[in-house]
C-alpha angles and dihedrals in degrees: 000000000000133000111270118231116267118229092259089051090052092053093049095046092048091052099044092045088052088050096052098040097048107030128069102222130213118183130189128194113218124183110200122200096228095167098116094042095047092047090054088047093057091048092049095050091044090057095042104045094148091069113048109218111185128215091237091058090053092051090049088054093047095051090044087057092048096048089058086067091056102038090168087070091061094069147110120227130211112197133178109198096191095051090033089225128130147170131216117204112197108208125213101206119065113228112180121214103207126181109233124203111223125208089258089055091250115133126224125183113235124200109225103200133216099356093153094096104023122120120229090259092049092050090050092050092048091051092047091052090050089054091052091050093048090053091050099059149035098262091196087076100062088040090055091049091051091051089052091049089050088054092055089048093052089050091052087054090053094249091134098155092048090049092047093052091048091047092052091048089054099042096054098038106122092204095058116115118275124223095264093056090047093052090049091049091049091055093060112096112253094241089057101052142053110263129196094261090061087061097044114109116280123211095262136016121226115184118189107204086168095064089052097042108031118192094014115143121226133042141244108280096188132021130186122236111220112221133270087030120083101199137050136177126210115194118203130195120293108255130191106230135171108252135182110244128195123204130207092281091049091249109146134219135168120247137172106247136180105252122193113202114213131187115208117196126182142172107256088205090068105024139037120205091255088066091055092051095082089056092054092045089054091051090051089053095047095048088052096050107057092171089080089075091069090051094051092048097048101041 
């Protein structure tokens, strides 16, 4: 007999199945020359050893700034397939849905809110606090409550059969939190634990495979977009590759550079590739101007 899905695995399978059965995906593999920025990051972290700034946080900052150049990518979509009507809501604040690897190797997606105006230091402090809050509580409890809330939303939309099936799956799940665990969770101050709003969908998903599998060659070839979002970024491992470099006089040479492979996935109902181009162009600019790192750190 096989191993039954855990509650966490049920949530992941439900959302990813919804993604692939409802969204027409387009993915684009982009290899960014991140040499100058990564060298600047190494120098910065060496000089500021009292405050640990992670590469993951730097990448979140870079992508946040790039998304500002392509605001249509930071949006939620509502689509009615039977009526062939839809609505795209461009959102001002940038809330990043980031898969978080737990100590037991389960993954939960955390919503990092309001990153649009945060400095690097503020981002890192926010993430450090999230780590503490995850360690303080049983994260299955807010996840369970988000699932129940989602069922209620499906009922309000008239999706009764869908909501009923999800309800039955949750009620008869042996791994769901018990009353004692819920009581212990409720006694923890709100500011010291993960709450349901921390698990609600953000405006964009950024998944860092490179952080989980350091030194792995290759890249993501396809990436799901989780509704109602319309854009997702998959980060691969930094790789050293020979690249053709042009100098100011257009003379070329071959150099070993630090390449960051990225998989950009988007919902074709909401976005065409042309609307993603400004995002890529902004990334090109950022990676070529490593001095931006000092500005982001010191603001």
